[in-house]
C-alpha positions in Angstrom: 68.3 161.8 79.9 71.7 162.5 81.4 71.2 160.2 84.3 70.1 157.3 82.1 73.5 157.6 80.2 75.4 157.7 83.5 73.5 154.6 84.7 74.2 152.8 81.5 77.9 153.5 81.9 77.9 152.2 85.4 76.1 149.0 84.3 78.6 148.5 81.5 81.6 148.9 83.9 80.1 146.5 86.4 79.4 143.9 83.6 83.0 144.3 82.4 84.3 143.6 85.9 82.2 140.5 86.2 83.2 139.0 82.9 86.5 137.4 81.9 89.1 139.5 80.1 88.7 139.5 76.3 90.3 136.4 74.8 90.7 134.6 78.1 89.1 131.1 78.6 86.4 130.8 81.2 88.1 130.1 84.5 86.1 127.4 86.2 87.4 125.2 89.0 87.5 121.5 88.3 87.9 118.6 90.7 91.5 117.5 90.0 92.5 114.0 90.7 96.2 113.4 91.5 97.4 109.8 91.8 100.0 109.0 94.4 102.3 106.0 94.7 105.1 104.5 96.7 106.5 100.9 96.9 109.2 99.2 98.9 110.4 95.7 99.7 110.7 95.1 103.4 113.0 92.4 104.8 110.4 91.0 107.1 107.4 88.6 106.9 104.0 90.1 106.1 102.6 89.7 109.7 105.6 91.7 111.1 105.1 94.5 108.5 101.4 94.6 109.3 102.3 94.9 113.0 104.6 97.8 112.2 101.9 99.5 110.1 99.4 99.3 112.9 101.9 100.6 115.4 102.7 103.6 113.1 98.9 104.3 112.7 98.1 104.1 116.4 100.9 106.4 117.6 100.1 110.1 117.2 102.8 111.7 115.0 101.6 115.1 116.1 100.5 116.4 119.5 97.3 117.7 117.9 96.1 114.4 116.5 93.3 113.0 118.6 91.1 109.9 118.5 87.4 110.4 118.2 85.4 109.4 121.2 83.3 106.4 120.5 85.2 105.4 117.4 87.4 102.3 117.5 91.1 103.0 118.0 92.2 100.5 115.3 90.6 98.5 112.4 87.5 99.4 110.4 86.0 102.8 111.5 89.1 103.9 113.5 89.1 107.7 113.2 91.2 110.7 114.2 91.1 114.4 113.9 94.3 116.4 113.3 94.4 120.2 114.0 97.4 121.8 112.3 99.4 124.8 113.6 98.1 128.4 113.2 98.9 129.7 109.7 99.6 133.3 108.8 98.2 135.9 108.4 95.1 135.2 110.4 96.1 132.1 112.5 93.7 129.8 110.9 94.3 126.1 111.4 93.8 123.1 109.0 91.5 120.5 110.4 91.7 117.0 108.9 89.4 114.0 109.6 90.9 110.5 108.8 89.0 107.2 109.0 89.9 103.6 108.1 87.2 102.9 105.5 88.1 99.4 104.5 90.5 96.8 105.9 91.5 93.2 105.7 93.7 92.7 108.7 97.2 91.5 107.8 96.8 92.3 104.1 95.5 95.8 103.3 93.9 98.9 104.7 92.3 102.0 103.1 92.3 105.4 104.9 90.3 108.4 103.8 91.3 111.9 104.9 89.3 115.0 104.4 90.5 118.5 105.2 88.9 121.7 104.0 89.1 121.7 100.2 90.7 118.3 99.7 90.1 114.6 100.1 92.9 111.9 100.0 92.2 108.2 99.9 95.1 105.8 100.2 95.4 102.1 100.3 98.3 100.1 101.8 98.7 96.6 100.3 101.1 93.9 101.6 102.2 91.1 99.3 104.4 88.2 100.3 107.6 88.2 98.3 110.5 85.8 98.0 112.7 84.8 100.9 110.3 86.0 103.6 110.2 89.5 102.4 107.1 91.7 101.9 106.3 94.0 99.0 104.6 97.1 100.5 102.6 99.3 98.1 100.9 102.5 99.0 98.6 103.9 96.3 96.4 107.0 96.7 94.1 109.5 95.0 94.2 113.1 96.1 91.1 115.2 95.0 91.1 119.0 95.1 89.4 121.8 93.2 91.8 123.6 90.9 91.9 125.5 87.6 92.2 123.3 84.5 95.5 124.9 83.8 96.9 124.3 87.3 100.2 122.3 87.4 99.9 119.6 90.1 103.3 118.1 89.5 104.8 119.6 92.7 101.8 118.4 94.7 102.1 114.9 93.3 105.9 114.7 94.0 105.3 115.9 97.6 102.7 113.3 98.3 104.8 110.6 96.7 107.7 111.7 99.0 105.5 111.5 102.1 104.3 108.1 101.1 107.9 106.9 100.6 108.9 108.3 104.0 106.0 106.4 105.6 107.1 103.2 104.0 110.6 103.8 105.2 109.3 104.2 108.8 107.3 101.0 108.5 110.3 99.1 107.1 112.6 100.4 109.9 110.1 99.2 112.5 109.5 95.8 110.9 113.2 95.1 110.2 114.0 95.8 113.9 115.5 99.3 113.5 114.3 102.5 115.0 112.8 105.1 112.6 112.6 108.8 112.9 109.1 110.2 112.3 108.8 111.5 108.7 108.6 115.3 108.6 
């Protein structure tokens, strides 16, 4: 009889550890969608902006970015793998796979990137504007599992900043200047 009571106490403790604290909402991860956006007018015609975009896309910005053997190097299906630096405490590296999933040369391109627990799809759109300028718009959707209460504001600001930096690099190339790589 004594062992049954002891066993019941252990079962109750284990059940308490597995359940949420009293009064706490159930913590379930949800797939969070974070929109991203950047826009800029470039003082160059659309074909020159497209040429600058393809140049930026074809040049590896990191020593660890590699083309995938057998995949095209540009246009639809162009794919790369990027291996990030070792991260503490165990030296694990982030691996990202990027592929051009849709493209209309000279006008727009969509790139999808997957890396571990996230997926980011972004589309670059070029629109002819007044006086030979081009409106360049970069829109995206970042998907990542997170708690419903998670604040994604900092993530969204960071992704928007990276998009704006990319547009600055494209503008500098298209307008004839030299751009530093964003970082």
